C-alpha positions as a Python dict, from the first residue, in 0.01 Angstrom:
ca = {
    (1, 'X'): (0, 0, 0),
    (2, 'X'): (33, 149, -350),
    (3, 'X'): (415, 138, -329),
    (4, 'X'): (394, -227, -221),
    (5, 'X'): (175, -315, -520),
    (6, 'X'): (421, -142, -751),
    (7, 'X'): (711, -332, -590),
    (8, 'X'): (525, -663, -617),
    (9, 'X'): (473, -598, -989),
    (10, 'X'): (852, -610, -1047),
    (11, 'X'): (910, -969, -1162),
    (12, 'X'): (1275, -992, -1061),
    (13, 'X'): (1211, -845, -715),
    (14, 'X'): (926, -1093, -671),
    (15, 'X'): (1160, -1375, -781),
    (16, 'X'): (1429, -1261, -535),
    (17, 'X'): (1185, -1251, -244),
    (18, 'X'): (1041, -1593, -334),
    (19, 'X'): (1389, -1744, -370),
    (20, 'X'): (1509, -1596, -40),
    (21, 'X'): (1205, -1737, 138),
    (22, 'X'): (1252, -2075, -32),
    (23, 'X'): (1609, -2095, 90),
    (24, 'X'): (1540, -1951, 436),
    (25, 'X'): (1178, -2012, 534),
    (26, 'X'): (1079, -1843, 860),
    (27, 'X'): (985, -2172, 1029),
    (28, 'X'): (1251, -2441, 1032),
    (29, 'X'): (1079, -2715, 1226),
    (30, 'X'): (818, -2972, 1132),
    (31, 'X'): (470, -2832, 1080),
    (32, 'X'): (303, -3112, 1275),
    (33, 'X'): (-49, -3238, 1209),
    (34, 'X'): (-237, -3547, 1326),
    (35, 'X'): (-377, -3806, 1087),
    (36, 'X'): (-760, -3789, 1090),
    (37, 'X'): (-980, -4076, 1216),
    (38, 'X'): (-1014, -4229, 867),
    (39, 'X'): (-635, -4265, 836),
    (40, 'X'): (-420, -4145, 549),
    (41, 'X'): (-328, -4319, 224),
    (42, 'X'): (-2, -4188, 81),
    (43, 'X'): (59, -4181, -297),
    (44, 'X'): (303, -4474, -273),
    (45, 'X'): (34, -4694, -110),
    (46, 'X'): (159, -4657, 248),
    (47, 'X'): (-123, -4637, 502),
    (48, 'X'): (-75, -4409, 801),
    (49, 'X'): (-299, -4496, 1097),
    (50, 'X'): (-528, -4242, 1265),
    (51, 'X'): (-382, -4019, 1534),
    (52, 'X'): (-20, -4042, 1419),
    (53, 'X'): (169, -3712, 1419),
    (54, 'X'): (301, -3635, 1071),
    (55, 'X'): (467, -3328, 933),
    (56, 'X'): (684, -3164, 677),
    (57, 'X'): (980, -2939, 733),
    (58, 'X'): (971, -2636, 499),
    (59, 'X'): (1350, -2604, 503),
    (60, 'X'): (1387, -2963, 380),
    (61, 'X'): (1092, -2961, 137),
    (62, 'X'): (1219, -2638, -21),
    (63, 'X'): (1536, -2829, -114),
    (64, 'X'): (1369, -3106, -311),
    (65, 'X'): (1576, -3138, -631),
    (66, 'X'): (1285, -3290, -825),
    (67, 'X'): (1098, -2959, -780),
    (68, 'X'): (1368, -2693, -754),
    (69, 'X'): (1647, -2845, -966),
    (70, 'X'): (1992, -2981, -888),
    (71, 'X'): (2111, -2638, -775),
    (72, 'X'): (1878, -2614, -472),
    (73, 'X'): (2158, -2479, -251),
    (74, 'X'): (2222, -2188, -488),
    (75, 'X'): (2037, -1858, -460),
    (76, 'X'): (1897, -1838, -811),
    (77, 'X'): (1589, -1612, -840),
    (78, 'X'): (1570, -1689, -1213),
    (79, 'X'): (1415, -2028, -1129),
    (80, 'X'): (1091, -1832, -1060),
    (81, 'X'): (1097, -1667, -1405),
    (82, 'X'): (1025, -1795, -1751),
    (83, 'X'): (1346, -1926, -1909),
    (84, 'X'): (1468, -1845, -2259),
    (85, 'X'): (1306, -2087, -2500),
    (86, 'X'): (1057, -2211, -2237),
    (87, 'X'): (699, -2211, -2363),
    (88, 'X'): (431, -2029, -2167),
    (89, 'X'): (262, -2366, -2104),
    (90, 'X'): (579, -2528, -1968),
    (91, 'X'): (656, -2225, -1752),
    (92, 'X'): (301, -2219, -1611),
    (93, 'X'): (322, -2590, -1526),
    (94, 'X'): (667, -2553, -1366),
    (95, 'X'): (557, -2246, -1168),
    (96, 'X'): (237, -2420, -1053),
    (97, 'X'): (445, -2715, -930),
    (98, 'X'): (685, -2485, -742),
    (99, 'X'): (392, -2294, -590),
    (100, 'X'): (226, -2619, -481),
    (101, 'X'): (550, -2739, -317),
    (102, 'X'): (648, -2408, -155),
    (103, 'X'): (580, -2452, 216),
    (104, 'X'): (729, -2121, 326),
    (105, 'X'): (399, -2023, 491),
    (106, 'X'): (255, -2372, 531),
    (107, 'X'): (-34, -2484, 312),
    (108, 'X'): (-400, -2573, 294),
    (109, 'X'): (-635, -2497, 580),
    (110, 'X'): (-340, -2440, 815),
    (111, 'X'): (-161, -2179, 604),
    (112, 'X'): (-13, -1894, 808),
    (113, 'X'): (-283, -1633, 865),
    (114, 'X'): (-14, -1363, 852),
    (115, 'X'): (116, -1464, 507),
    (116, 'X'): (-26, -1167, 318),
    (117, 'X'): (75, -913, 581),
    (118, 'X'): (422, -1066, 596),
    (119, 'X'): (458, -1040, 219),
    (120, 'X'): (335, -679, 216),
    (121, 'X'): (591, -593, 483),
    (122, 'X'): (869, -779, 303),
    (123, 'X'): (808, -610, -32),
    (124, 'X'): (774, -270, 132),
    (125, 'X'): (1096, -304, 333),
    (126, 'X'): (1303, -452, 50),
    (127, 'X'): (1183, -198, -208),
    (128, 'X'): (1242, 91, 35),
    (129, 'X'): (1592, -31, 130),
    (130, 'X'): (1695, -73, -232),
    (131, 'X'): (1550, 265, -333),
    (132, 'X'): (1713, 460, -50),
    (133, 'X'): (2041, 280, 19),
    (134, 'X'): (2332, 110, -149),
    (135, 'X'): (2392, -225, 15),
    (136, 'X'): (2728, -398, 29),
    (137, 'X'): (2830, -713, 211),
    (138, 'X'): (3101, -632, 466),
    (139, 'X'): (3265, -975, 432),
    (140, 'X'): (3152, -1114, 96),
    (141, 'X'): (3374, -1424, 120),
    (142, 'X'): (3284, -1517, 478),
    (143, 'X'): (3045, -1806, 529),
    (144, 'X'): (2739, -1729, 729),
    (145, 'X'): (2553, -1977, 938),
    (146, 'X'): (2189, -2073, 967),
    (147, 'X'): (2059, -2148, 1314),
    (148, 'X'): (1774, -2398, 1308),
    (149, 'X'): (1514, -2339, 1575),
    (150, 'X'): (1141, -2280, 1545),
    (151, 'X'): (1229, -1957, 1362),
    (152, 'X'): (1531, -1979, 1134),
    (153, 'X'): (1802, -1717, 1188),
    (154, 'X'): (2125, -1632, 1015),
    (155, 'X'): (2455, -1529, 1175),
    (156, 'X'): (2762, -1369, 1022),
    (157, 'X'): (2573, -1186, 750),
    (158, 'X'): (2686, -826, 781),
    (159, 'X'): (2578, -554, 539),
    (160, 'X'): (2696, -196, 506),
    (161, 'X'): (2429, 58, 413),
    (162, 'X'): (2507, 396, 260),
    (163, 'X'): (2250, 655, 163),
    (164, 'X'): (2200, 694, -212),
}
């Protein structure tokens, strides 16, 4: 646990993990909920009747250009860090907006109960891999594919590990 806390305290590692999960959230299907008996009023004035199934797809939401920028398809961990010349206030507001819109683990009362354990495991594995091995893509120019099912998976992403 101590090693995980140390790994989590590395801002760029944290940004890389957050960006990877933004681009490839574990769940790629709609997180369905039912509108409560009182109905639902959307911000644009639309009224959704009670009992209607509604949902958001984390893969789609995590590509909203108004939140993540025009380069949503690019892996850019720096979007999670304070930018040169960006005030602390602006960065805090931007980060709060990204956090509020990040549906990697769902949100609200239905957030994934395994979120914290999943993050601990992720930071532990990534930090251990980087500390112990050199990683190199076998085919750096080959496109890899994302398979959309309940759990997202990638194909064609081959990595060579060599002990440091």
